[in-house]
Steps between C-alpha positions, in 0.01 A plus 500: 500500500457223752280575802626461851180318591569230254794403720301495830373157582553503888577755763860392491531651148436848631761505779793572271324795321623854575256783593468631148414151372254453784327821412493384131349166606230681706392675188496180290299320774249793503462472124445124537233553770316763289503277199376198691231687675379676191459166332359297795377744759627508854616722786708768325551819716625332816743272307655795307574660836668188644780437243804668660405385852460136387833501319681647792350239739610217269834652448583498876310196638499145372130408503579146395603461861377828658131564530288775324134523591266707292203702626198460259746370233363675191821717492729193437545519126855621500583232760354240269682626189845472666428161662466301173152578383532791254429273204151416641393865522345478158224301668491702826203380708404247234485128517846376426662834578620681818264584789449860580580419864775319675450129450713235679416250225677718250829568673706445817536872525125541579461400876127541521204532259347832602231728389358651820668801665674514840651154512869553411635614836308225684616214282852634494490529883409131513798427270717701727401335820543158338851602377589591865382160614692327231815707534486617133661817380252558211426868432143601507326787316133587522364734244189696590314789341386820668128383440570162661698618805171629641339156484432343834722195426790734417476688826458181694822367342682826579378470858666159517821581304698585813490123588756451226871545594652473156521664158159591354429774258164653421499698175212750505428567138308833514332605180199670664250258340337174522235433234374841600653777707617359835260582783522576865720678760819308425453577136478871586809466718701355204364773274614765743850355495482451115404853444782635716769326299665651197730285279802672651371409848456130389859498386622654824302250699636213299855613570443555870344157527809348335729688734314396820371146432709292740743266341540141622655497842404849596249558775160539335322719757770763517535527125131547454487768773777687329309467167186645654690793650681573177164511296301641789251217430182645635294413193178301572594199309815430713291565811234251380742209438726572794189479720513129403877513608607450137786708350367717213716621208388737225326603303717440201471508122379166371630553154866571581644156445845589610386642835260217556773242452720678754207520741416135470867396545507693826154402630580141415754505782267608778438249773142620582189579303487838321279693251618676187243754369532529121316728256402366164290648214210288374503497118866616475624490152163483316335849497137378477541286813709761667234766455205266589631214712149414622387420150809285430504325838344200333417524135387287215699503168559845376661694211864540572466875438300520819147480347272254648347228273189662350183346659250332279186703428194429722703269708292310770574657841662297771339385824731748684393794281133405526542483880659842511217668300229325700660604832516870401132484390398346819705727726341805342168378661629363824743714707566203737714343233875518555772314307824365643792352305860392575730668240294414192242763421544451124513122509176479701312762285488773763670785314171663407363460847815644652469812274127554571487402872853569644366525857332160466808326359797360690817326381686344788805410289621136503310419817204274441439409854462858620278571207254233619518624869437852388200384304371320811526817702316703230225239481462513874427875471234448232689538174501231218863438428618310198843332528622488141800264475632230270407150621867391536576797732178489702636150619738701714223646713304179576534539879351857484213381278420224751533695823425865435236440224339160511503453878343847545263437216577843342383604156835526325492421127806316363542580127736223400668581163726258312303203626608189311792467272671807394722404210861617467564597864476140594466304832571790741212695358227251420185543716402138567420493872254776567172294483656275758630752737181711488232241499631326806439804712172535689268803394680525162298500172704395196391582152638557144358702220509329164420799270568872486151581614535254792804697629283796591213283613743312735616834644144617559415170663805509724431854621150392602635233740589534864778253492834456317480414125782375273466580127755328266572567133788412266770690304290476173247682288122471573313277259336662203124555549280227361144380564630245754723748670212748536295245692741576782413866515292458816555586864701263713298307760689332773584137420314495164642403168364572151427237236624654186430210262207266586457206263374277781816289442636246738846662457543824677810728470517719821751783443629723777588862403693573183489123395139557388629633165692180434205297600272683259749458223517128572117471497481672167753252344330203659169605360636479143566133581153449636618470859287726707603619849372738761724787620474661832677825630568401861573854624550402863771263646358577851217434551460243218162492325309196621347455153845392378481225767147415386639432145737233639227348715277467190768302326639771268876498402645818637825658387636787710750738326712744687833682487637398842700221662304174534526512873255722682355655192151527356484130406624407845212704647244316296656164601488604864131567471442163341686333774270656748216372292641147528476533883134599475278203402227736380729655243717192412636464158326212328734458201873467416540780246836661586547880544765599247719792618698692240737723708854629498735229619230235449760245381800576710621685807733761348562872442418637159777623283513824300333515160203657343184498687328307213776246504462451876130451490533239216781307665314500824171370357252786547487647147219453252654179346555340849135560587386336171731208561355464847140500370586243224661274758170498691297456189703184399465361859120543474486305170677204624 
């Protein structure tokens, strides 16, 4: 029997389906998503909950002309499937396949490339204001989750939404979760409303909304007032949004396609901004994800029967897991230690800390800026807070890092996970700017552990400082112990590197952080070809070890290797120090040997596409083979 999905190549193909056919299509799309994520990995639970809502939106609106903006964007799989990309889902998040996030390079239906929460209402507001100026009648829909609505950018957008005097629909997708359980007072408010609603009450609310949404031509304010009186709308959610002077409708069932279509048809005709509150179920239609949506928020490949792929025996731990274990061990001995994250306890390795020290753990929800300011306040009172956030998300709190932490010279420790390339999540999630935006700040020490043992040593060092410290590490496993690696098992000393291989060579590979492993692998291969090099574990990007400068002054060929943008990174810091030398006649460089920088984006100014982490490191010239090639290039130059 032919599948309905086989006939769907664009949103126009769903507009002639009846309700039964739409429900059948929803089931087929769920199966397609489950099959694809089981094979490739991806965001499963949130996408399973979005199917009916997405179909209803595309059924009513014409997003080839109209505008749909996504919040975070990882819940866009159904949207992508019905906008001509279903055949690329066999390579979901892989090179040559479809991205796991909206991507304007893929389709005209993707207005923005998004991966950070809180932006959908703001960007849609900009579109709406422009449409007013241009006298366009495009319809505008902003999709936002209950975890993202608490983000400062979302609230700022709501505060400005009354500027708009035209149609504008905010769809609040409420599934009670972000990556983890949604945090904060607004989350509790939604939870209170959610618990008060039975299915029958949702149906009743839906019917009442349909009866009282003003049709085109009717006076909006009077109709909304009648609606509120009919429902006795004293629920906190309506009060919250109407305090922004925005009409609120709902909550309604996000899996009832027929009612959603009717609702969107009516709300499409409003001549002012409005909010529709919709309940969806994360993991709907796949019982393992339904029962454990946190586990299946973002997953690697798994058995279709719901069993995760069995882990290899004695698998090397990740930097994240190593950090989590080290932090718990340190916190048992130092009761000043507190940990703060922004909706990502599991992703930053804090689950064990949260269980053992619940009073010393804080999740601010998707609110990185407030996490940093809270840490500043705690540090002012004598605690030693650790802000544990992915590099890409910490970017959002740069102003707070600068003013509340760096300017005050407070001992806040930034534990920057996912530093460097992150593989399949692609450009919105790479952490390629953190060395630059931390080392430019006065009072800040910037370092990177290269080994598992160094993770704990870096934490111990940071806790002993009376200034802010940034510690970065990648989404990767720690290197396997070896004689060379064990040479790094010594305490951090401010601004001091470690020479791991000392052959008294005139070619020196200086590796920053996790790139040490690639440098050591390269040195081992080169030695088999009778090319001897020295290898240095830099440890610090600020302050830079002056012995590295001394190597250049003595005429050695220095290759710096890092997982960061070419601008403002570790190699840039070395060059800046050498430039200062050139202005000092006592330390002037007396030779012309160049400093070779192997860095992300070394060859071009571009964002890095999705793919495996190994592929990205290879393509961007910081893997083992690229280091070998750089050394051989220098060797050939020397022999001329």
